[in-house]
N, C-alpha and C positions, 0 to 999 in steps of 0.2 A: 332339385337340379337334375337334368337328364343324366342318366348313366351312359358310359361310353364303352363300346365293344370294338376292339381293333383286331382285324385279321391281317397277319403279315407273315413273312417267312423269316426264320433264323435257325441256326443250328440247334438241334435238340440237345439240352444239357441235363435233362432229368427234372423230376419234380422237386422243387425247393419249398421252403417254408412260405406260407401265405398263398400257395397255388393249389388248385384242385383240378382234377382231370374231368373232362366231358367226353362222352363217346363221339366218335367220328366215323369216317368210312375208310376201308382198306387199312393201311398202316399209318394213316394220318392221325396225329394226336392234337386235340384242342385243349389248351391249358388256360384255365380261368384264374386271373389275378384277383385275389380278394383282399389285397392289402389296402390300407387307408390312403387317401389322396388329399393334398392340401386344399383343393377346391371342392371337396365333398367326396362321397363314396362313388368311385369310378371303377368299373370293371374293364379290364383289358383281356381280350382273347388272342392268344398267339397260336398260330398254326404251324406245325412242323412236319417235315418229310412228306411232300406231296406224292400222291399216288393216283395220277390220272385225272382226266377232265372232270369226272363225276365229283371229285372231292371239293373243287372250288365252290360249285353251286351248293353242294350238300353242307359244306362247312358254313357258308353264308346263311343257309336256312337254319342250321343249329344255333348260330349266333342270334338270329332274329327270334327264334323260339325262346332262348334264354333271356334276352332282353325283355320280351313280352311277359315272361313268367315273373320277372323282377319288378314289374309295374311300368316298364318302358325304358328306353335308352337309345344310344347311338351305336349302330354298327358301322365302324369306320374302316374303310378299305384303303390299302396302301397304294403307292404310285407304281402300279404294274398292271399287266393284263390278267384278268381272271377268266377262266373258261368254265362254261356250264353246259351240261347236256340234260339238265333237269330244270323245270321252272323254279324261280325264286319267289317264295310266297311271303308277302308282308303281313304284319299284324298291327293292331292298334298301339299307338304311342311308341312306335319304333321309327327311328330316323336312319335311313340307309344313306351313308355319306362317303363320297370319295375325296381324293386330294385335288380334284379339278378335272374338268371333262377332257383335257388334253393329257392328263397324267394317269387317271384311273379308268381302265376300260374293262367292261364285261363283254365277252364274246360268246355267242351261241355256237355250240358245236353239235355234231350229230347230223342226222339226215332228216329231211322233211317227213319221211315215213315214220321215223322214231318219234318225232315231235307230234305228229298227228295223233298218237295214242294218248297223249296227255289231255286231261279234261281242262286244264287251265288254258285260257285263250291268249296268253301272252307270256313272254319270257320272264318279265317281272310283273306280278299281279297280286290280287287278293282273291280269296275264294268267294264264289258267288253267293253262298248261303249266309255269310256273315254281315254284320253292320260294323263299320270301323270308324275310329276317331283318331285324328292327329297322326296320320301316316305322312312321312316326308322323304323324298328322294332328292339328293343334292350332289352336284359337283362330280359327275361321272359321265362316261359315254357307254352306249350299248350298241354293239354291232350284231345284226342278225345274220342268218345263214342264207339269205335270199337276194344276193346281188343282182341276179337275173330274175325279174318278176315272174311269179307263178301265175298263170292265167286262170280264169274262172272255171275252165273245163278240164283242168289238169287232174290226174289221179291222186295227187297229194296236195296239201295246202299249207299255208304259212301260219305263223303265230304273229300276233301284234308285238310291239316292243314293250311299252309300259302301259298296263291297263289296270287302273285302280277302280274297283267296284264297290258301290254302296258305302262311300266314305264321306265324312264331314270334316271341315277344318283341316284339310290336308293339302299338300303341295308337291309339285315337281319343279325344281329350280336349278338353273345352270347345268342342264343335261343336254347331251347330244345322242340322237338315235338314228340309225341307218339300216337299210336292207331288211325291212320287215313288212308286215301287213299295214295296219294303221300304226303310226309312229308312237304316239302317246296320247293318253286321255283319261278322263274321269267318266265313268259310266254308271247307270243304275240309280234308281230313286228309292230303294228299299229303306235307306236312312231318311228320316224325316227332314225336310228342308226348314229354313234355308241352309244349303250345304256349305257355301263359302269356301270352295276349293280354289287353288291358284296354280297356274302354269306360267312361269316367267323365265326370260333369258335363256330359252332353249332353242335348239336347232334340230330339224328333222330333214333327212335326205333319203330319197328312194323308198318312200312308204308306198309300195305299188303292188304287193302280192295279195292275191285273194286268200281269204281266211277260212274257207270251208268249201266242201263239195257243193256244186249247184249254185254258186254265187250268192251266199247268204249275207254278205256284207261288203260294201264298197270300201276299198282301202283309202285312208285319208292320212294326211300328215299329223294333224292335231284335232282331236275331238273333245269338246266339252259338253257333257250331257247331264250336268248337275246344276241346280238352280242357284242364283245369286253367286256366280263364280266368275273368275277373272283370268284372262290370258293377256300377257303384256310382253313386249320386247322379244318376240319369237320370230324365227325365220323357218319357213318350210320350202324346200327346194326339190324339184324333179320328183314329185309324188303324183299319185293319181288325182286326188283332190287336195287342195291346200289345207283348208280349215272347215270342219263341220260344226256349224254354230247351232247347237241344240240345247242351250241353257236358257231357261227363262230368267229374265233380269240379269243377263250376263254383260260383261264389259270386255271388249277387245281393244287394246291400246298399243299403237306402234308395232303392229304385226305385219309381216311381209310374206307373201306367197309368190313363188317364182317357178316357171316352167312346169306347170301342172298338165295333166292329161285330160281333165274334165273341167272343173271350175276352180278359181282361186279361193273364194270364200262362198260356201254354200250355207245360206241362212235359212234355218227351219225352226225358228223360235220367235218369241214375242218379248217386248220390253228390253231389247238389247241395245247397247251403244257400241258402235264401231267407230273409233276415233283415230284418225291419222294412220289408217291401215293402207297398205300398198299391195296392188296385184299387178305383177309383171309377167305377161304370158310368155314372152320370148324376146330374144334380141331383135328379131324381125317378126312382124305380125303374121306373115305367111307360115312361119315355123311354129306358131302357137296353136292353141285350141280353146274352145269354150269362152266363158265370160269371166270377168274379174270378180264381180259380186253377183251371185245368183240368189234371188230372194223368193222363197216359196210363199204361197198365200199366208201371210202373217200380219201382225199388227203392232203398232206402237214401238217400232224400231227406229233408232236414230243413227244416221251416218254423218259424221263431221270430218272434214278435211281429208277424206279418203281419195286415193288416186288409182286409176286403172290405166295401164299402158299396153298397147299393142295386143289387144284381145280380139281375136277374129270374129267372135259372135257379137259381144257387146261389152262395154265397160261395166255397165250394171243393167240387170234385167229383173223386172218384176214378173213373176209367173202367175198367170191366171189359170186355174184348173177346176174343171167341173163347174160347181156353183160358188167357188171360193176365189177371192182376189185379195191382194195386199191392201190394208186399210190403216189409216191414221199413222202412216210412217212419215219421217222427215229426212230429207237428203239436203245437206247444207254445206256449201263451200267445197264440193267434191269436184274432181277433174277426171275426164275421160279422154285420153289422147291416143290418136292413131288406132282406133278400134274399128270393128264393123259398124255397129251403131254405137253412139256414145251411151245413150240410155234407150231401153226398149221395153215396152209392155209386151210380154210374150204370151200369145193367145193359144198356144198349142193345147189341144184337149179341152177347150172351154165349151161349156154349153151355150146355146143361143141366148142372145139378150132377152131378158134382163139379168140372166145369171152372170156371176163373176164380174161385177162392176166394182172397180177400185174406188174407194171413197175417202175423202178428206186427207189425201196425201199432200205433202208440201215439198216443193223443190225451190230452194232459194240460194242464189249465188253460186251455182254450179257452172262448169265450163266443159263443153264438148268441142274438141278441135282436131282437124285433120282426119276425121273419120270417113270411112268408105261410103256409108249411106247417110241417113239422117243423123244430125247431132242428137236430137231428142225426138223420139216417136212415142206419143202417148195414145193409148187406145182404151176406151171404156174408163175414163177418169171422170169422176163426178165430185163436185163440191171441193175441189182441190185449190191449192195456191201455187202459182208458178210465177216467180218474181225474181228479177235481176239475174237471170241465167244468161250465159253467153254461148252462142253457137258460131264458131269461127272456122271458115274454110273447110266445110264438110262436103258431102256428096262427091268425094274424090274418086269413087268407083263408078260414077255415072249416075244420071237421073232417070228414074223410071216412074210410071204412073203411081206406084205405091211408095216411092222414096223421094218425095219432094219436100224441100224445106230444111233450113237449119233447125227450126223447131216446128214440129208438125203435130196436129191433133187429128186423129183419124176417125174412128167410129164411136158414137155414143159418148162423146165428151160434153158433159152438160154442167152448166152452172158453176164454172170454174172462174177464178180470178187469174187473169193472164196480164201481167203488168211489168213494164220497164225492163223487158228482156232485150238483149242485144244480139243482132244477127249481122255478120260482116264477113267479108272475104278480101283481106288485104293482099293476097298473093297475086303475082303477075299473071299467072294462068289461073283464072277464076273457075271454080267448080260449083260453088253454092249458089245456084241460079235463083232459088226461092229463099226468102227469109222466113217469116212466120206464115205457115200454111195451115189454114183451117179447112179440112176437106169438105167440099160441098155435099158429098155423099160418102158413105163409109167405103173403106177399101174392099170390103166383102160384098159390096152392092146391096147392103141392107137399106131399107127405106127410111130409116130414122136419121135425120141430119144432126149436126153438132149445133146445139142451140143453148141460149141462156147464159153464155159466157160473157164476162165483163173484161173487155180487152182495151189495153192502152199500149200501142206499139207502133213504131216505124223503124224499119231496118236501115242500117247504114249502107248495106249493099244487099241486093236481092229483092225479088218481087214478093210483095206481101199479098196473100189471099186470105181475107178476113170476112 
């Protein structure tokens, strides 16, 4: 059974039988309870006579060290605010637990200058040189010292909130983090995979400060960069990027990004499943920025039941870069509402054809509605399946030569199956003048036409060019 270490305040009465003293900081005493417990051998650590902000953090670190030395245990924090001006360093088989994220709070104190001197990259972290097993953080909130975001060119920089490095079989659950660099995450692959880490039922707000001089790392709400890991039921609000998806074979379920400054979900991994995730750029599209789901050149990702709302760039975009393009991905039953584009193949920085051709991607049962430009704009898609998608009342920002069609296939779209899609505009003032539009020549005036596609389509409203 896990051992339990409890840190809390009470009047110091002296050492009694069954207790032993541990060293602490200042005039703070840490008393170790070694008495038997009906549920097993449980250690309680009581802290007396607080002596400044340093002591909370240092006392927690001493409790963590003691639990680790005993083979593992629980460091249990009381219902109060703890202040720390030093990083809290976790170790294997130690569980840091509060009484609830609204009851137990750890607050970072001190200045950015002072924190910049620490080698640890976060307020709560592990050391980079180790490999860790079974680290768990539960039921607490963490408030950083950066309510006003530190920019990338500032003379000082921020720390992340919770950053667990090189860990397996570990978790962050029911925690809240605010006013930091990146909010929380698992990083590093020094530990052999599969890592099977978990972040669940957590919230992050204002993860916006840069974390090193010269812009070495973009701040994100939640990052998962260990393989075969899961994020579920989390909310990231008002951060630079919502989620950085960097886990191979990862699962993101029921996650929400709101009010980001870059993108909601930035996908830079393979074999991931994003299920029923939601990206809400702003209350009004003109107030937001970026895309809901930005997918780097990657493969075998699955998006099911996801929704993007009021994203100025696009609800979802596949990025083609250099000679690379997304391949073998599936987008199923997703919705893109009131965005710039509903879906967009983003060709910025792409080498000339035939480089960066997206292959064998599948789009089935998706909806783009009330978007400013095309509902779906596919570029360089080959051997894909585009079936039963709905483009409703798009082109609301006006029609141009490059933005025709509820569903449009621009350049080098070859040998695709395009069947049973729906294009319609039931609004009184109609804007989606074209339905399915297969460009007769590429939007970049390339000489290669879109050929070899198998098409079965007739729009309910809109001119079809096939």
